[in-house]
C-alpha positions, 0 to 999 in steps of 0.5 A: 500500500502506498504511503504519503510523505506524512504517513512515512514521517508518522510511522518512522516517529512511531519506531525511532530507535529501531529506524535509526539503528537500521539507518545508522548501524553503529549507533547506540542508545543511551537512555533516550539519546540515540548516538552515533559518530555522525549522521552518515553512520560512522562509528564513534571513537572509543569513549565518545558518544559521537557528534550525532545525538537524537532524543527518541522521546522528544524526536529532536536532535543534531549532528554537532560536527557539521549540521547547522540546524537540528532534526525535527523527526526521524525523517529529517535524519534520513534526509541528512543521511542522504545528503539532502536527497529526499527521493533517496530518503523516502526510498530508504524509509519505505525499505525500513517500514516494509521490514516486519517488526520482529525482524528489525534490528536490535538496538544496542544499549549504552550507559553513562555512569555519572561522575565516573564519566562516559563508558560504553556498555560493552566490550562485546559485539552481539553475534546472536540473541538466543530465543531462550535464556537458561533457568538460572539467576541472571547476571546483572553487569557489575557496573549496574549492581550498586544502583539496581532498583528492580528486576523482572523476568519475562516468561512465555506460556510454555515456561521458557524465559525470553529474558529479563529487564532491570531498573537502575537509578543514579545521578548523572553528570549534572547531579540529576536523578536518572532512571533507566530500564535495561534488557538482559538476555542470553547471547552469543557475543564476540570480544572486540579485541580478542575476537573470542566468542562466548555465551553470556548475559548481555544488554540486548533486547528481548527476542520478538515476539516478547511475552507480556508480564505475568503472562500465565495469570493474564492467560487465565484472566477474563478482565485485564488491566494494561499499565505502562512499565514494569514498576507501574505494573508491580504497583498496580498488581499490589493495588489489585490484590489489596481488594479495596482499590478500584483495580481490584475489579480486574482479574490480572494486571500486565505490562510489557518491556521496551516502552511505547515504541515497542508495541509491535514486538509484543505477543498480545495473543493472550488478550484474545477474548478478554475485557481489556482496559489500557491505563496510560501514564499521564504524560504531558504533550510531546513538544514536536508531535503534540501527542502524549506518548502513553495515550498514543500507545493506547490508541495504537494498541487496537491496531497492533492487536488487529494486525496479530489477529487478536480480538478482545471482547472489549477494549477501553482506554482511560484518560488520566491526563485530563486531570493530572500530568507530569507523567503521573502513573499508579505507582505515584501517590495520588495528587492531593486533590484526588482520591480513589473515587477518581480512579473508579470514575476514570475506569467507568468512563474509559472509552474505545479510541482507535487511530485512523 
């Protein structure tokens, strides 16, 4: 099906990290910043992020070495990569968008360790991400253990383990409190200096299609609450099990790993025939797109379900952002002017939203 230029731009912005990784193979994702040696795809020097930096949340960036203006959206990066040749940029964009979500490249995760300076995530290149992980305790990278704030296991219905995610919290070089959610999978890797290959735990994305959190409970449930992020889902599950919280009306809660740009890589089949409510974070509007990422994900999810042949008994989308903002989620304390009756009201007035 032919896509207009605006449709191409929108779809690239829906998967910014994967689109940039496909275009700039040497690029690495540091938190929300996708970095590379330059916009042409050169590798960054060791210990350096490179002159190209693009924020995948704000959808803005720049190549500080040679670009006099910034990039507003992923398509701008494609045009700059093609030295201003828009016909070639559109051709490359169409080529990327034709790749099935499960076959798109794995984004390499990097990490900046505050006052200790900038440090690459790994001395290894990924040879293969295995489908299954060993049923043993995962080994968190040593440099992350001092700031570890949570670990989550992603298991399939058949009991095999797709991988883990974990959360780290630390002060960055500006003394700001920063959080990162990183994947951890069983991989075949190659040491960059010795070329020796080995199997080990590595920060690589969970293999697609990746399972939902607590997928076995979701499979047995009839009513399911979908929340954004591992920590928020844990809070929502505690609230559900309390019996006195409005979330107690659900049989199960769940979420997925990877954020709002990874919906297509999730196996949503367990939602078939279920009554589903999606509760997004109360994000403020994105400065460029004027959309709220969480709410946008909730609008987009029915289309992803449809593409996978998943037909829920019902699907409704809550709208917490009409009363609160700043990214509020159910893991946060309720604002002073609200109480649990507000959550009940939001659940009961949730409607179906489907993007065109």
